[in-house]
C-alpha positions in Angstrom: 92.0 -11.6 -136.0 90.3 -8.3 -135.8 87.9 -7.0 -138.4 88.0 -3.3 -139.1 84.6 -1.9 -140.2 84.5 -0.1 -143.5 84.6 3.7 -143.2 81.3 5.5 -143.5 80.6 8.9 -144.9 79.3 11.8 -142.8 76.0 11.5 -144.6 75.6 7.8 -143.6 76.4 8.7 -140.0 73.8 11.5 -140.1 71.1 9.1 -141.5 72.0 6.6 -138.8 71.8 9.1 -135.9 68.5 10.4 -137.2 67.1 6.9 -137.4 68.4 5.9 -134.0 67.3 9.0 -132.2 63.9 9.1 -133.9 63.3 5.5 -132.8 64.4 6.4 -129.3 62.0 9.3 -129.2 59.2 7.0 -130.5 59.8 4.6 -127.6 59.9 7.5 -125.1 56.7 9.1 -126.5 54.9 5.7 -126.4 56.1 5.2 -122.9 54.8 8.6 -121.8 51.5 8.1 -123.5 51.0 4.6 -122.0 52.0 6.0 -118.6 49.5 8.8 -118.9 46.7 6.4 -120.0 47.4 4.1 -117.1 48.3 1.2 -119.4 51.1 0.1 -117.2 48.7 -0.6 -114.3 48.0 -4.4 -114.0 44.3 -4.0 -114.6 44.5 -1.8 -117.7 47.4 -3.8 -119.1 45.5 -7.1 -118.7 42.4 -5.6 -120.3 44.3 -4.4 -123.3 46.1 -7.7 -123.8 42.9 -9.7 -123.4 41.2 -7.4 -125.9 44.0 -8.2 -128.4 43.5 -11.9 -127.7 39.8 -11.9 -128.2 39.7 -9.5 -131.2 42.9 -10.3 -133.0 44.0 -12.9 -135.4 47.5 -13.7 -133.9 48.5 -17.4 -134.1 47.0 -19.6 -131.4 50.4 -20.3 -129.7 51.0 -16.5 -129.5 47.6 -15.9 -128.0 48.6 -18.4 -125.3 51.7 -16.3 -124.6 49.5 -13.2 -124.5 47.1 -14.8 -122.1 50.0 -15.7 -119.8 51.2 -12.1 -119.9 47.6 -10.9 -119.1 47.3 -13.4 -116.2 50.6 -12.1 -114.8 50.0 -8.4 -115.6 51.5 -7.3 -112.3 54.9 -8.4 -113.6 54.5 -7.9 -117.3 53.1 -4.4 -117.2 56.1 -3.2 -115.2 58.4 -5.1 -117.4 57.0 -3.4 -120.4 57.2 0.0 -118.7 60.9 -0.5 -117.9 61.7 -2.0 -121.3 60.2 0.8 -123.3 61.9 3.5 -121.1 65.3 1.8 -121.3 65.0 1.3 -125.1 64.1 5.0 -125.6 66.9 6.4 -123.4 69.5 4.0 -124.7 68.7 4.7 -128.4 68.6 8.5 -127.9 72.0 8.3 -126.1 73.4 5.7 -128.5 74.6 3.3 -125.8 74.8 -0.5 -126.2 73.0 0.2 -129.5 73.5 -3.1 -131.2 72.0 -5.0 -128.3 69.2 -2.5 -127.7 68.4 -2.3 -131.5 68.2 -6.0 -131.8 66.1 -6.3 -128.6 63.8 -3.4 -129.8 63.4 -5.0 -133.2 62.3 -8.3 -131.6 60.1 -6.5 -129.1 58.3 -4.5 -131.9 57.9 -7.7 -133.9 56.1 -9.4 -131.0 53.8 -6.3 -130.7 53.2 -6.5 -134.4 52.3 -10.2 -134.1 49.9 -9.3 -131.2 48.1 -6.7 -133.3 47.4 -8.8 -136.4 43.6 -8.5 -137.1 42.9 -6.2 -134.1 40.2 -3.6 -135.1 41.6 -0.1 -135.7 45.2 -1.3 -135.8 47.0 -0.8 -139.1 49.0 -3.9 -140.0 52.1 -1.9 -141.1 52.3 0.4 -138.0 55.0 -1.7 -136.3 56.7 -3.3 -139.3 58.8 -0.2 -140.2 59.8 0.7 -136.6 60.9 -3.0 -136.2 62.9 -2.8 -139.4 64.4 0.5 -138.3 65.5 -1.0 -135.0 67.1 -4.0 -136.7 68.9 -1.6 -139.1 70.2 0.5 -136.1 71.5 -2.7 -134.6 73.1 -4.1 -137.8 74.7 -0.8 -138.9 76.2 0.0 -135.5 74.3 3.3 -135.3 75.6 4.0 -131.8 79.0 4.8 -133.3 77.4 7.7 -135.1 77.4 10.5 -132.5 76.5 8.2 -129.7 78.0 7.1 -126.4 79.1 3.8 -128.0 81.7 5.7 -130.0 83.1 7.1 -126.8 83.0 3.8 -124.9 84.8 2.0 -127.7 87.8 4.3 -127.4 88.1 4.0 -123.6 90.4 1.3 -122.2 88.2 1.0 -119.1 85.5 -0.4 -121.4 87.6 -3.0 -123.2 85.9 -5.8 -121.3 82.5 -4.9 -122.7 81.4 -7.2 -125.5 82.1 -5.5 -128.8 79.0 -7.1 -130.4 76.8 -5.1 -128.0 78.3 -1.7 -128.7 77.8 0.2 -131.8 
């Protein structure tokens, strides 16, 4: 049994594409800024994470996760570098949008959790981007002027999981 999505208006598609592309540009600008600041180097990455651990009010179990990331900064700094770049490019292009939107929403939620109580960090700064990412995922924003719309119509891509595209 196949479920056909309800038709959307052009205005809805425009809102979704603006939301998706803006979120992608946010990831790309953060990626470029962090790259310029050297925050993807193991030493600077570890120092930043340890600062969040010592100064923030994240739950204890989450601080343990953050300490683990800081102790293995050679891996996690590069993982974050690649993750932020991939999220940004995929969202701008509108490819595998459901999967990327969901992953980005979870990623931003973990960053928000890490920043709770950190001096000079505004508690709401990551809540709305996380909600935007989840909305992009749930509303299949890649079908609005994105590569997902093209891929869904190509027989060669029939084997791709439909839940990831959109």
